[in-house]
TORSE-433635 format. One record per residue (C-alpha): residue number from 1; residue in one letter; x, z negated, y. Coordinates in steps of 0.2 Angstrom, whole numbers. Example, Ala and Ser with C-alpha at 12.3 -4.5 7.8 and 13.67 -1.06 7.14 Angstrom:
BEGIN
num, residu, px, pz, py
1, a, 62, -39, -22
2, s, 68, -36, -5
# end
This chain:
BEGIN
num, residu, px, pz, py
1, i, 27, 316, 237
2, k, 27, 299, 245
3, p, 12, 288, 245
4, s, 5, 282, 262
5, g, -11, 272, 267
6, e, -23, 264, 256
7, l, -14, 272, 242
8, s, 3, 264, 246
9, e, -6, 247, 250
10, l, -14, 246, 233
11, l, 3, 252, 225
12, d, 13, 238, 233
13, q, -1, 225, 230
14, f, -2, 229, 211
15, g, 17, 230, 211
16, l, 17, 247, 204
17, r, 29, 257, 216
18, n, 44, 255, 206
19, f, 34, 264, 190
20, l, 30, 279, 200
21, n, 42, 289, 192
22, k, 40, 283, 174
23, p, 30, 292, 162
24, f, 12, 285, 160
25, g, 14, 284, 141
26, q, 30, 274, 142
27, m, 22, 260, 152
28, s, 15, 244, 145
29, f, -5, 243, 143
30, g, -5, 230, 158
31, v, 5, 243, 170
32, q, -6, 257, 163
33, r, -22, 247, 167
34, k, -17, 242, 185
35, f, -13, 261, 188
36, s, -30, 266, 181
37, i, -38, 254, 193
38, v, -29, 260, 208
39, a, -34, 277, 204
40, g, -52, 272, 203
41, l, -51, 263, 220
42, i, -42, 276, 230
43, g, -54, 286, 242
44, n, -66, 272, 246
45, p, -78, 277, 234
46, n, -96, 272, 236
47, i, -100, 267, 218
48, v, -85, 259, 206
49, l, -88, 261, 188
50, m, -76, 249, 178
51, d, -75, 245, 159
52, e, -67, 228, 156
53, p, -57, 229, 171
54, s, -48, 213, 168
55, n, -42, 217, 151
56, g, -23, 217, 151
57, l, -20, 211, 168
58, d, -7, 198, 172
59, q, -15, 183, 182
60, r, -8, 188, 199
61, s, -17, 206, 196
62, h, -32, 198, 189
63, h, -33, 188, 206
64, l, -30, 203, 216
65, l, -45, 212, 208
66, i, -56, 198, 212
67, e, -50, 198, 230
68, y, -53, 217, 231
69, i, -71, 217, 224
70, n, -76, 202, 235
71, r, -68, 210, 251
72, h, -76, 227, 247
73, k, -93, 222, 239
74, q, -104, 223, 255
75, e, -100, 241, 257
76, r, -98, 247, 239
77, l, -107, 244, 223
78, f, -95, 238, 209
79, v, -102, 241, 192
80, f, -92, 233, 177
81, a, -93, 230, 159
82, t, -85, 214, 154
83, h, -82, 198, 144
84, d, -72, 190, 158
85, s, -82, 175, 164
86, v, -69, 171, 177
87, l, -72, 189, 184
88, i, -91, 186, 184
89, e, -91, 169, 192
90, n, -77, 173, 205
91, t, -86, 189, 212
92, s, -103, 181, 210
93, a, -108, 196, 199
94, k, -127, 199, 194
95, i, -127, 199, 176
96, r, -137, 214, 167
97, s, -138, 213, 149
98, l, -142, 229, 138
99, d, -150, 227, 121
100, v, -142, 241, 111
101, r, -148, 245, 95
102, l, -139, 259, 84
103, e, -146, 268, 70
104, i, -135, 274, 56
105, v, -140, 290, 50
106, k, -135, 298, 33
107, p, -127, 314, 36
108, l, -137, 328, 28
109, a, -123, 331, 14
110, a, -124, 314, 9
111, a, -141, 312, 8
112, r, -143, 327, -4
113, l, -131, 318, -15
114, a, -141, 301, -16
# end
C-alpha cells in the first residue's frame, strides 16, 4: 500500500517515510511518538485529543506540531495535556487546570488484617 494525500504529506513532513516497513516496537520513542501524532491527525478529525504530544519530539518535529495546530485550530478543536510551556505559548492555548484528588482505599483483605 502506497500512502497518498494527507497521509503522504504528514509522513513526509515528520520524516517518517523511511520507517514504514520497520516494526513499530523497533522504532525509537521519538519516531513512535511521531507515528502516533500522524495517526491521530489523518482523516481531518473535528476534535484531536493528545496527551503530552511534544514529549519525545525532536526540535523540528516540535515546530511542525506547533505549525500544524496553528494552521488548523480554526476548524478543529485541539485538546491536549502538557507541561510544555513552548507548545502552550506558541499555539495560544487556553489553559484549564484540573484539581484531581485521589483517595487511597485499603483493599478489603488488608483492612481485615489491620
